[in-house]
Residue, then its C-alpha position, 0 to 999 in steps of 0.5 A: m400516234t395522234s387521235d386522227g391516227w387512231r381513228n384512221m387505223k380503226k377505219s383500216f381495220r374495219a375495211l378488212k375482208w373476211y378472207e384477210g381475217l381468216m389469213a390472220a387467224v391462220m397465221a396466229l394459230i401457226a405462230v402460237w403452235a410453234m411457240v408452244q412446241a418450242f417451250a414444251a420441247p426445245s429442239e437443238g437445231g430449231n428456233p429457241p423458245w425466246l425466238t419463237a415469241v419474237n416470231f409471233v410478234s413479227a408474224i402478227a405485225g407483218i400480216f397487218c402491215v401487208f394487209f394495210c399496205a395493199k389497201a394503201s392505208v397509212s397505218n401499215f407503217a406502224f405495224g411495219l416498223i414492229n415487224t422489221i425490228a422483230y425480223i432483224v432479231y430473227l435474221w441475226y440469230w440465223h446469220i442471214w446477213g444479207t436480208m438482215c442488212l436490208e431490214l436494218f439499214l433500209y426497211l427501218p429508216m425507209g419505214v419512217i420516211g415512207w410514213i411521213n410521205w404517205a401521210r403528206h399525200r392522203d386521199e381527199k375522200r378517205r383520209e386513212l389512205t394515201k394516193a397511188r401513182r404509176m411509173n412510165l415505160w422508161q422508169n420501169a426499164l431502168t428499175a429492172l436494170v438496177i435490180l439486175a446489176s445490184t443482184l450481181v454486185y451483192h452476190k459477189i459481196l455475199v460469197s466473199a463474206g461466206g453467205e449462205v443461199a447467196w443468189l437468193d439472198a442477193a436477189t432479195v436484197a436487190i429487189g427489196i431495195v427497189a420495191t421499198a423505194l417505190q413503196t415510199f414514193r407511192f408507186r403501184e409498181q412496187y407490187i410487181w417486185w414484191l411478187v418476185t421477192d415473195v416468191v424468192a422468200v418462200a423458196m428460201y424458207i422452204q429450203h431453210f424450213d420454218p413454219v411460221y415464216l413460210t406461212k407468213k411469206s406465203i400470205y405475203l405472196i397472196v396479198a401482193v397479188l391483191g395489192l397490185i390489183n387494188w393499187v392499179r385501181l387506185s392509181r387510175q382514180n388518182g390521175e396516175n402520177k399525182 
């Protein structure tokens, strides 16, 4: 990362609100608690100790990624890539294949592409931020149709492969693909779909209980609401479609 990149990241950290710091602290405490519990008394049916350490890295990196993304900060991608790699390890261990493929073959390469694209369209006044855009009506309608069709197709693939929680997993994949593409190209509508996929993710981790990821996805849901509000404001300031 360049010296400008480090300066912009420092600006992004200074822009965090007190409640974001509180959410980060809660996430860190729960992740540490889970890690201590796993090392002190390993559970046969739970996460192994080494995986709780991976979860801790994923939890902290993921939280700051969504905080910075909600603010349109380019620095979110540095944390996003760390979170993606750690999450892939977690999903691989628990055989959650649909979401793992989404992380490995979409989020990882798109994180690099998105980082480059956001950096090329920085805000003139606040260089740590990118310019937010919005979609028109027909683009939103097409997006919804693509998600619906993709969910149906991927559900069949997961069922044939013996996947668990097939409908939730299929919906997560379909919505995640579209939301990631919208994020990469700086569209504010990404947050409408992040809200949906975060609700799905919370439901998944209630069913397959994991305190670290349940807390993490719940915070994602809250930040998605804040992100949508902020990106609507930023897109209006940027002339909507630049």
